N, C-alpha and C positions, 0 to 999 in steps of 0.2 A: 799094286800088283801083289797083294797079300804078302806072306812071309817067304815066298819062294825067292831064291837068289837067281841071278842071271845065269849061273853055271848050270842050272837045270833046264835051260831053254836052248833050243837050236835055232839057227838062222839069224834073222836080223833083230831079234828082241833086244839084246844088249845095246845095239847101236840106236834102236828106236828109244830106248830108255835114256841114253846119253842125250838124244835130241830133246827128250822131255825135261831132263835136268837143265839143259841149256835154255829151254823155253821158260822154265820157272825162274831162272836167274835173270833172263831178259825181261820177264814180266816185272820182277822187283825193280830192275833198273828203269823200266819204262814208267812205272808208277812214280818212282822217285824223280824221273826226268820231267814228268808233268808238273811237278812241284817247283822245278827250277827254270822253266822256260823264261828267258828274259831277266833272270835274277842276278846276272853277273854285276850289273850296275848296283843292285841292292847290296850284294856282298861287298863290293868295293867301297860302298858308302858307309859301311859299318865301322865303328871304332874296333880295331883289331890289334892283337899283340904283334910284336915285330917278327915273330916266327910263323905268322900265318902264311900259307902258300898262296900264290896267285890263283885266281879263279880258273884259268886255263888248265891247271894241273889236275883238277878233279876228274875230268873226263877220261884222260889216259890211265890214271891210276885205277879208277873204278872199272874200266874196261878189262884190265888185266885181272883185277880181283874177282870180277864176276865170272870170268873164264875159270879161274882157280876154284871158286865156290861150286860151280857146276860140276867140274871134274871130281872134286872131293865127294860131293853127294853121290855121284854115279859110281865112284870106286867103292864107297861104303855099301851102296845098294848091291853092287855086283858080288861083294864078299858075303853079305849077310841078309840081303833082302830088306824089306821094309820093317824096321825095328823101331824101338823107342829112340834110338840115335837119330833116325831120319825124321821122326816126328819133331824132335828138338831142332833139327836142321831146318825143317819147314817153319817152325816158330821164329827162328832167327831171321829167316828170309823175309817173313812177313814184317817183323820189326824193322828190318833194313828198309823195306819199302815205305814204311810209315814215317821214318825220321825226316826225310827231305821235305815232304809236305808240311810237317809240323814246324820245322825250322824256317824254311823259305816261304812256303805257301801261306802259312798262318802267322809267321813271325813270332811264334811262341817259343822263344829261346830257352826259357826255364823248363817248360814242359818237354821240349826236345831234349834237354839235358837229362831229365829223368828217364825219358824213353831210350836214349842212347846208352845209359847205364844198364838198362834191362837188355838191350841188344848186346852189349859187351859180355854180360853174364851168360846170355844164350849162346854166343859164339864160344866162350870158354867151355861151357858145358858140352857143346857139340864136339869141340876138339877132344875133350876128355872121353866122351863116348866113342868117337871115331877111333881114338887111339887103340881101344880094345879090339876094333874090327880091322883097321888098316892104318898102319903108321904113315903111309904116304898120304892118305886122305886127311889125316890129322895135320900133317905138316903143310899141306896145301892151304890150310886155313890160318896158319900162323901169321902170314903177312896181313891178312884181313884183320885179325885181332890187333896186330900192331898198328895198323892204319886207324882202326876204330878207337884205339887207345889215344892216339894223337888227335883224332877228331873230337873225342870226348873232352880232352883238355882245351881244344880250340873252342868248342861249344861253350864250355864253362867260362873261358876268358871273354868271349864275345858277349855272353849273357851279363857278366859282371861289368863290362865296359859300356854296355848300351842300356 
């Protein structure tokens, strides 16, 4: 939607944009979900650190995070339109979608670790860029960064143990 922000539009455009951000987050989740169908047994069979979460926890956590990710993107868009910050946001969403198929679908734990480090950097950059636009949008991404920090440590541990 070019560089126009939502405040320049009348009617349903801002709400349609929210649906677009929700759809983008859902697409990232769906792509990741394709890589984990039936992998709970695989995850449970891996040597894991004692602090690894049970496989059932990932779904609820990611559901909340994807809602927050969509809202953050929408809030930044409403405030500033499509800027470099949203391009970086789109990159982190693509990296998010890629990790699960690498880790679970391909079993490439080392490559997934390198990829999740890039994801972490992209999320941190998105937070820094969003902070200039909307403090709320930036704050909505902090739990995501914290979870990916934890997931990065878990990925590293699983890679070293398997």
